C-alpha positions in Angstrom: 58.2 120.5 127.3 59.7 118.0 124.8 59.6 119.3 121.3 59.4 116.9 118.4 62.5 117.0 116.1 60.0 117.5 113.3 59.3 121.0 114.7 62.9 121.9 115.3 64.0 125.2 113.8 67.5 124.0 113.0 68.3 120.8 111.1 71.0 120.2 113.7 68.3 119.7 116.3 65.9 118.2 113.8 66.8 116.0 110.9 70.4 115.5 112.1 69.7 115.5 115.8 71.1 112.0 116.4 74.4 112.9 114.7 75.2 115.7 117.1 74.2 113.9 120.4 77.8 114.0 121.6 77.8 117.8 121.5 74.6 118.4 123.5 76.0 118.3 127.0 78.8 120.6 125.9 77.2 123.4 123.9 73.6 123.4 124.9 72.1 125.8 127.4 72.4 123.0 129.9 76.1 122.7 129.1 76.7 126.4 129.5 74.9 126.5 132.8 76.8 123.5 134.0 80.2 125.0 133.1 79.2 128.3 134.8 78.4 126.4 138.0 81.7 124.6 137.8 83.6 127.9 137.5 81.7 129.6 140.3 82.2 126.7 142.7 85.9 126.2 141.8 86.5 129.9 142.4 84.9 129.7 145.8 87.1 126.7 146.6 90.2 128.6 145.4 89.4 131.5 147.7 88.9 129.2 150.6 92.4 127.7 150.0 94.1 131.1 150.1 95.9 131.7 153.4 95.4 135.4 153.2 91.6 135.1 153.0 90.9 133.9 156.5 87.2 134.8 156.5 86.1 131.7 154.6 88.7 129.0 155.0 89.8 126.4 155.4 86.8 124.3 154.4 85.7 121.3 156.3 85.7 117.9 154.6 81.9 118.0 154.7 81.8 121.3 153.0 84.3 120.2 150.4 82.1 117.3 149.6 79.0 119.6 149.4 80.7 121.9 146.9 82.1 119.0 144.8 78.7 117.4 144.7 77.1 120.6 143.3 79.4 120.3 140.3 79.6 116.5 140.0 75.9 115.8 140.5 74.7 118.7 138.4 71.8 117.5 136.3 68.9 118.7 134.1 66.7 119.4 137.1 69.4 121.7 138.4 69.6 123.6 135.1 65.8 124.0 135.1 66.0 125.5 138.6 68.7 128.0 137.4 66.4 129.0 134.5 63.5 129.5 137.0 65.7 131.8 139.0 66.7 133.6 135.9 63.1 134.4 135.1 63.2 136.6 138.2 66.7 138.0 138.1 66.7 138.5 134.3 70.4 137.8 134.5 71.7 134.4 133.6 75.0 134.5 135.6 73.4 135.9 138.7 70.9 133.1 138.6 73.8 130.6 138.8 75.1 132.4 141.9 71.6 132.3 143.6 71.3 128.6 142.6 74.5 127.8 144.4 73.4 129.7 147.4 70.3 127.5 147.5 72.3 124.4 147.2 74.6 125.4 150.1 71.6 125.8 152.4 72.0 127.0 156.0 74.7 125.9 158.3 77.7 127.1 160.4 80.0 127.3 157.3 77.6 128.5 154.7 76.9 132.2 155.7 80.5 133.3 155.0 80.7 131.1 151.9 77.6 132.6 150.4 79.0 136.1 150.7 82.1 135.1 148.8 80.3 133.6 145.9 81.1 135.5 142.7 83.7 137.4 144.7 85.2 140.3 142.6 83.9 138.7 139.5 82.3 140.2 136.4 79.9 138.0 134.5 82.5 137.7 131.7 85.0 136.1 134.2 82.6 133.2 134.5 81.4 133.2 130.9 84.8 133.3 129.1 86.1 130.4 131.1 82.8 128.4 130.5 83.2 128.9 126.8 86.9 128.0 127.0 85.9 124.7 128.7 83.2 124.1 126.1 85.6 124.5 123.2 88.3 122.4 124.9 85.8 119.6 125.6 84.5 119.7 122.1 88.0 119.5 120.6 89.3 116.7 122.8 86.1 114.6 123.2 84.3 114.9 119.9 86.2 116.7 117.1 89.7 115.2 117.2 88.5 111.6 117.7 86.2 111.8 114.7 88.8 113.6 112.7 91.3 110.8 113.5 88.7 108.1 112.6 88.2 109.6 109.1 91.9 110.1 108.5 92.7 106.5 109.6 90.1 105.2 107.1 91.6 107.2 104.3 95.1 106.1 105.4 94.1 102.4 105.2 92.8 103.0 101.7 96.0 104.8 100.7 98.0 101.8 101.7 95.7 99.3 100.1 95.6 101.1 96.7 99.1 102.4 96.8 100.0 100.9 93.5 96.8 101.3 91.6 97.8 103.5 88.7 95.4 106.3 87.9 95.3 109.0 85.3 95.9 112.5 86.7 94.0 115.5 85.4 95.4 119.0 85.7 93.2 121.8 84.4 90.8 119.0 83.6 93.3 117.6 81.0 95.1 114.3 81.1 98.4 114.6 83.0 101.2 112.5 84.3 99.8 109.4 86.0 99.6 109.0 89.8 98.1 106.2 91.9 94.9 106.2 93.8 96.7 105.5 97.0 99.0 108.5 96.5 96.0 110.8 95.9 94.4 109.6 99.2 97.8 110.0 100.9 97.8 113.6 99.9 94.5 114.2 101.7 95.7 112.3 104.7 98.8 114.5 105.0 96.8 117.7 104.7 94.2 116.5 107.3 97.0 115.4 109.7 98.6 118.9 109.6 95.2 120.6 110.0 94.4 118.4 113.0 97.7 119.3 114.6 97.1 123.0 114.1 93.7 122.7 115.7 95.1 120.7 118.6 97.9 123.4 119.1 95.5 126.3 119.5 96.1 127.7 123.0 92.8 128.0 124.9 93.0 131.2 127.0 91.0 132.6 129.9 90.8 135.8 131.9 89.8 136.1 135.6 90.7 139.7 136.5 87.5 141.5 137.3 85.3 144.2 135.8 87.8 145.8 133.4 90.8 143.5 133.7 92.7 145.4 136.5 91.7 143.5 139.7 90.1 146.7 141.0 87.8 145.1 143.5 90.3 142.5 144.5 93.0 144.9 145.3 90.9 147.3 147.3 89.5 144.4 149.4 92.7 142.4 150.0 95.5 144.8 149.1 98.3 142.5 150.3 97.2 139.5 148.2 99.0 138.7 144.9 95.9 138.7 142.8 97.5 138.1 139.4 99.2 135.0 140.8 96.0 133.8 142.5 94.1 134.4 139.2 96.6 132.6 137.1 96.7 129.5 139.4 92.9 129.4 139.3 92.7 129.6 135.5 95.4 127.0 135.1 93.6 124.7 137.5 90.8 124.5 135.0 93.2 123.4 132.2 93.2 126.8 130.6 96.1 129.3 129.9 95.8 132.7 131.7 95.5 135.8 129.6 96.8 138.6 131.9 96.0 141.6 129.6 92.3 142.1 128.9 89.5 144.6 129.2 86.3 143.3 130.8 86.3 140.5 128.2 88.9 138.0 127.1 89.6 139.5 123.6 88.7 136.2 121.8 91.8 136.2 119.6 92.3 132.5 120.5 88.7 131.8 119.6 89.3 133.3 116.2 92.4 131.0 115.8 90.3 128.0 116.8 87.6 129.0 114.3 90.2 129.5 111.5 91.8 126.2 112.3 88.4 124.5 111.9 87.7 126.5 108.8 90.9 125.4 107.1 90.3 121.8 108.1 86.8 122.0 106.7 88.1 123.5 103.4 90.4 120.4 102.9 87.3 118.2 103.4 85.3 120.2 100.9 88.2 119.7 98.4 88.2 116.0 99.1 84.4 115.6 98.8 84.3 117.3 95.5 87.2 115.2 94.1 85.5 111.9 95.2 82.2 113.2 93.7 84.1 113.6 90.4 85.7 110.2 90.6 82.4 108.6 91.3 81.1 110.3 88.2 84.0 109.0 86.1 83.3 105.5 87.4 86.5 105.2 89.4 84.4 104.4 92.5 81.2 102.4 92.7 79.0 102.8 95.8 77.6 100.0 97.8 73.9 99.8 97.3 71.5 99.5 100.2 68.6 97.2 99.1 65.7 99.6 99.9 67.5 102.9 99.3 66.2 105.1 96.6 68.7 107.1 94.5 66.2 109.1 92.5 62.5 109.7 92.7 62.2 109.1 88.9 65.4 107.4 87.7 65.6 103.9 89.3 69.2 103.2 88.2 70.8 106.1 90.1 73.0 105.7 93.1 73.7 109.3 94.0 76.9 110.4 95.9 74.7 112.0 98.5 77.1 111.5 101.5 79.7 113.6 99.8 77.2 116.2 98.7 75.7 116.4 102.2 79.2 116.8 103.7 80.1 119.6 101.3 76.9 121.5 102.0 77.2 121.2 105.8 80.9 122.1 105.7 80.0 125.3 103.8 77.4 126.2 106.5 80.0 125.6 109.2 82.6 127.7 107.5 80.2 130.6 107.0 79.6 130.7 110.7 83.3 130.1 111.7 84.3 132.9 109.4 81.9 135.2 111.2 83.2 134.1 114.6 86.8 134.8 113.6 86.0 138.2 112.2 83.5 139.4 114.8 84.5 138.1 118.2 87.9 139.9 118.5 86.1 143.2 118.0 84.5 144.9 121.1 83.7 148.6 121.6 85.9 150.0 124.3 86.1 147.8 127.4 83.0 145.7 126.5 79.9 145.4 124.4 77.5 142.5 124.3 77.7 141.7 120.6 79.9 138.7 121.3 77.4 137.1 123.8 74.8 136.0 121.3 77.4 135.0 118.7 79.2 132.7 121.1 76.0 130.8 121.8 76.3 129.5 118.2 79.6 127.7 118.7 77.7 124.4 119.0 75.7 125.1 115.8 78.9 125.5 113.7 80.6 122.6 115.4 77.4 120.5 114.9 77.5 121.0 111.1 81.1 119.9 111.0 80.3 116.8 113.0 77.3 116.1 110.7 79.7 116.4 107.7 82.4 114.2 109.3 79.8 111.4 109.8 78.5 111.8 106.2 82.1 111.5 104.9 82.8 108.4 107.1 79.6 106.8 105.8 80.4 107.8 102.2 83.9 106.5 102.4 82.7 103.2 103.8 80.4 102.8 100.8 83.1 103.3 98.2 84.1 100.4 96.1 87.2 100.9 93.9 86.6 100.1 90.3 90.2 99.2 89.3 89.2 98.0 85.8 87.7 101.5 85.0 90.7 103.3 86.5 93.3 101.2 84.6 91.3 101.3 81.4 91.4 105.1 81.6 95.1 105.4 82.2 96.1 102.6 79.8 94.8 104.6 76.8 96.6 107.8 77.6 99.9 107.3 75.8 100.3 111.1 75.4 101.3 111.4 79.1 104.6 109.7 78.3 105.6 112.7 76.3 106.9 114.2 79.5 109.1 111.2 80.2 110.5 111.0 76.7 111.3 114.8 76.3 113.0 114.8 79.8 115.3 111.9 78.9 116.0 113.7 75.6 117.2 116.7 77.6 119.6 114.5 79.6 121.3 113.4 76.4 121.5 116.7 74.8 119.0 116.2 72.0 118.0 119.8 70.8 114.5 121.2 71.3 113.1 118.1 73.0 110.0 119.9 74.3 109.2 121.3 70.9 109.6 118.0 69.2 107.2 116.2 71.6 104.8 119.1 71.4 104.7 118.7 67.7 104.2 115.0 68.0 101.5 115.0 70.7 99.6 118.3 71.0 96.0 118.4 69.8 96.1 114.9 68.2 95.6 111.3 69.3 98.8 109.7 70.5 99.0 105.9 70.3 101.4 103.4 71.6 102.8 102.8 68.1 103.3 106.5 67.3 105.2 107.1 70.5 107.4 104.0 70.2 108.2 104.8 66.6 109.4 108.2 67.7 111.5 106.7 70.6 113.2 104.4 68.1 114.5 107.4 66.2 116.2 108.9 69.2 120.0 109.0 69.4 120.3 107.9 73.0 122.0 104.9 74.7 120.4 101.5 73.9 119.6 100.7 77.5 117.8 104.1 77.9 115.9 103.5 74.7 114.9 100.1 75.8 113.7 101.5 79.1 111.6 104.1 77.4 110.1 101.5 75.0 109.1 99.4 78.0 107.4 102.3 79.7 103.6 102.4 79.7 101.2 104.9 81.1 100.4 102.5 84.0 104.1 102.2 85.0 104.9 105.9 84.7 103.9 106.8 88.2 107.2 107.9 89.7 107.4 107.3 93.4 103.7 107.5 94.0 103.3 104.0 95.3 106.1 104.3 97.8 104.8 107.7 99.0 101.3 106.2 99.5 102.8 103.3 101.6 104.9 105.8 103.6 102.0 107.9 104.8 
């Protein structure tokens, strides 16, 4: 029965449902069942290809096509059939096995094949690989592309505004100037590193039976090299084998994956808050949609809602990711089921990140740089040149340079005239004195412009 998004329990499936559409076939119940079917079928095919398991192989070309079609043509009706079977079995993975039995039907090859479905498997053999394939697909097909898109937008802005001088604020106080492009380049560099760390997380899988020792495998085919067979099978799915496990894959890599996303999200929260502040200062204006309402009572307002929305959703995602990382690697003895219900929420946490990424992309696209406001702010901050003057004084051996500039500038208004009058009194080479006299807050940006261009 189709449920209106207005009645959805989660905002990810309600208000924001269109934003997470790319995740539905990966993390939904349909997606989980589809990956389970894939793993079961590929394991059956793997067994049929093993020379030592003569009871079921080799497969005819017709049967190969039948098995491949079960995977390739799997659709919503098939998933519904699995759920119908589960209503009787009260076991989700067993329902997948019975579904494949139905799809194989009756024929000269099928009787032996049916008996080797789920051969020597525990449910976790199927589930851990299914979740591994889910998280791999989400990373490669959805997350990394959207992450790159946002980073490239910021990189373009960093290059465009590389030389726009901007007043820095450390501890909320005026500080040595930077450029708008350099501040954006800082974010780009952080995001790029975080993306690489996410991409580098090794996705692991186990396929070694009830408690990780190949017990049933070895007693049935004692001459087979089961660790090698298992490793080949896991690698054929694009996953790295984990040879040492209990009944479950210990989820350490899942914690690493969650932490990688959490760290990435934290960078975005930092960015969203900074942009929010710069909008408040007037450094950025926002493009106005004609019919958009900023406030229900104050008509003039254009709220930075995209950055606020992103910050809130990133916080929700991080709360869940933190729980995943702390909970999933812990299991009583060889197995308990506390991980099962938690893993079903991978898509929820990922969904809130995707919602945030799209909000940030929308927000960034609406930004209009107010260069006049930025330059006006920095142009009046002559006190920031105190650093430059006292540092040059150090070079030429003038005693107590810091203390002298502190006395000149701290706690009082510093004007262009006051600072230049002080510079003229310095006993330093004339060319150095001229260079300091020509310096302005806008030109005191160090290598910021070049660093922005280099990102």
